C-alpha positions in Angstrom: 1.7 38.8 -20.9 4.2 36.3 -19.4 4.0 35.2 -15.7 6.9 33.8 -13.8 6.9 31.6 -10.7 9.0 32.8 -7.8 11.2 30.4 -5.9 8.9 30.6 -2.8 5.9 29.8 -5.0 7.7 26.9 -6.5 8.7 25.6 -3.1 5.1 25.9 -1.8 3.9 24.0 -4.9 6.4 21.3 -4.3 5.4 21.0 -0.6 1.8 20.7 -1.6 2.7 18.0 -4.2 4.6 16.1 -1.5 1.7 16.4 1.0 -0.8 15.2 -1.5 1.4 12.2 -2.4 1.9 11.4 1.3 -1.8 11.6 1.8 -2.4 9.2 -1.1 0.2 6.8 0.2 -1.5 6.7 3.6 -4.8 5.5 2.3 -5.2 1.9 3.5 -5.6 -0.4 0.5 -4.1 1.9 -2.0 -0.7 0.6 -3.0 2.0 1.6 -5.4 0.2 0.1 -8.5 -3.1 2.0 -7.8 -1.1 5.2 -7.1 0.8 4.8 -10.3 -2.5 4.2 -12.2 -4.1 7.3 -10.6 -1.2 9.6 -11.2 -0.9 8.3 -14.8 -4.6 8.9 -15.5 -5.2 12.1 -13.5 -1.8 13.8 -13.4 -0.7 15.6 -10.3 -1.6 14.0 -6.9 -3.7 17.0 -6.0 -5.9 16.4 -9.1 -6.7 13.0 -7.7 -8.3 14.5 -4.5 -10.4 16.9 -6.6 -12.1 14.2 -8.6 -15.5 12.7 -8.2 -16.0 9.1 -7.0 -17.1 8.2 -10.5 -14.0 9.6 -12.1 -11.7 7.8 -9.6 -13.6 4.6 -10.3 -12.8 5.0 -14.0 -9.1 4.4 -13.2 -8.0 0.8 -13.5 -8.0 -1.0 -10.2 -10.0 1.6 -8.3 -13.4 0.5 -7.0 -16.1 2.6 -5.2 -14.7 1.7 -1.7 -11.2 2.7 -2.7 -12.5 6.0 -4.2 -14.3 6.8 -1.0 -11.2 6.1 1.0 -9.1 8.3 -1.2 -11.5 11.2 -1.0 -11.6 10.9 2.8 -7.9 11.8 2.9 -8.2 14.9 0.7 -8.0 17.3 3.7 -5.9 15.2 6.0 -3.8 17.5 8.2 -0.5 16.5 9.7 -0.6 19.2 12.4 1.4 22.4 12.8 3.9 23.1 10.0 
């Protein structure tokens, strides 16, 4: 059976990707190099927020303090949409 993604589902997925990327960029101490390393190692930005501290620490340049900061932004809300 083949499944297709509707335009509205795709738009919603893109919005979530953008929100996750913005959340990641707002983490103090996480710059472009760490973001690039995280996305390269873990794929989609939302995957990053679903990882354990230990998994995040396995990425080059990410220490425990950085991992905890990243995870604290997982559910950051920008207010009414």
